[in-house]
N, C-alpha and C positions, 0 to 999 in steps of 0.2 A: 378760283378754279372750280369749286363746287357749283357756283352759279352758271358757269359755262356748260358743265355736264347737265345741269337741270334744264337749261334752254335747249340743248341737243335732244334730250329725252322728250321734251314738249313738242319740238319740231317733228321728231320721228313719230310720235304718237298722233300728231295732227295729220301727217302724211298717210299713216295707216288707216285712220278714220275716214279720210277722203277716199282712199282706195276701196275701203269697205262700202262706202256710200255708192261709189261708181259701180262696184260689182253688183250691189243690190239692184240698182237701176237697170243695168245691162241684163241681168238674169230675169228680172220681171218683164222686161220688154221681150226677151227671148221666149219666156213662158207664154206670154200673151200671143206671140206670133205662132208658135208651134201648136199650142192647144186650139187656137182659132182655125189654123190650117187643117188640123185633124178633124175638127167638128164640121167644117165646111165640106171637106172631102167625104166625110161619112154621110152627111145628109143629101149630098148630090150624087151619091153612088146608086145608080140604077142600071140594071143590065137585063138582057133578054137571052133566055136559054131556049134552044129548040132541040128537045130530046127526040121529038117526033116531027118530021118535016111538015110545015103548015100549021103547027100548034105551038106558038111561042108561049113561053112562061116568063113573066116579068119577075125580076128579082130586085127588091128594094131593101135598103137598110132597115126600114121600119117593120119588115116581116120577121125580123129576129130581135128579140128583146135585148140581147147583149150589145148589139150595134146601136140600138136606140139609147141604151144606157151609156155607151161610149160617147155618142154625140152629146147627150145631156151633160155628162161629166166634163167634157172638154169645153162646152159653152160656159159652164159654171167656173171652170178653171180660168178661162179667158176673162170672164167678168171679174173674178176675184183678183186676177193679175192686174187688170186695169185699175180697179179701186185701190189695191195696195200700192200700185205704182204712184198714184196720186198722193196717197197717204205718206209714202216714203219721201216723196218730193217735199211735202209739207213738214212732216214730223221727224223724218229720219236724218236730218242734217247732222254733220259731225258735232259731237258735244251734246246731243239731245238726251233726254231722259231714257235710261235703259228699260223702264217700264213699257215704253212704246214698243220696244222690240219683242216683249213678251206677247203682246197682242198679234204682232206679225207672225211670231212663232206658232201660236195656236192656229191662226188662219192658214199658214203654210202647211202645217201638219194635217189639218182637216182636209185641205184641198189635195194634198199628196195621197192621203188615205182613199179619198174618193177616186182619184185618178188611177191608183194602183188596182182597186177592185174592178173598175171598168176595163182597164187594160187586160187584166187576167181573164175576165169573162169573154171579151172579144177575141183574145188570142186563142183561147180554148176552142171557140166556135170556128175561128179561122183555120186552125189546124185540122179540125174535123172536116171542114169543107174541102180542104186541100188534100188530105190523106184518106178521108173516110174512116170507117171502122169495120173491117172485114168480119170480126168476131160476131157482131150483131147485125150484119147485113146492110150497113149504111155505106153507100158508095160515095166516092169523092165526086164533088160537083165542079171543082175548079177547071177541069178539063173541058167542061161545057160552057162555063161562064168566066173565061180567062180575064176579060177586061174588068168585070165586077170584082173578081177575087184580087187582082193586082191592085186595083184602086183601094179596096178594103185593107190590103196589106200596107200600102203606103200610108193610109190614115192611121193605122196602128203604130207604124214606125214613128210618125210625127208625135203621136201620143206618148210613146216611149221617150222621145227627146224632151217633151214637156215634163215628163216625170223625173228625168235626170236633173233638169233645172230646178224642179221643186224640191228634190232631195238637197241640192246645194243651198237653196234658199232656206230650207228648214234648219240646216246646220248653221248657216250664218246667223239666222234669227235667234237660234238657241244660244249660240256663243255670245251674241251681243246683249242678250237679255240678262246675263249673269251679273 
């Protein structure tokens, strides 16, 4: 009877490990896709503003440091996701050494920290562009550069999706490394 219970626990544990492995793969693919989408949307975001007719002003992501930082952070997150996806496929199979997951945890945590700081900076500048700041005389510019602002907002939303996946991966890696 005890042998049957032991076999059930082993089977249940194996199923849980397989589910864990599949979740890791899926989340890493999702992080790769959303961070790459955010980075590409950011670097291809160029708009033209005509405050005075006949005098167009070009708006590019590279004119604002926080958007450059967002693009770089998302490219780094995408690269790390690709590398860690390959590493999980090789090292993360069910029954692997828990020490491997500690390295995934550290990488996920560092990538999450980078992503969070870039998102915070870009969100702050995006809100300032959308709403302005009347107290110090900074007007909102999104009324003049709607396409540029909307594309920037979509890029930030993709970065938030990548960040949520990185939070889940960090929790999974921390749990697995115990």
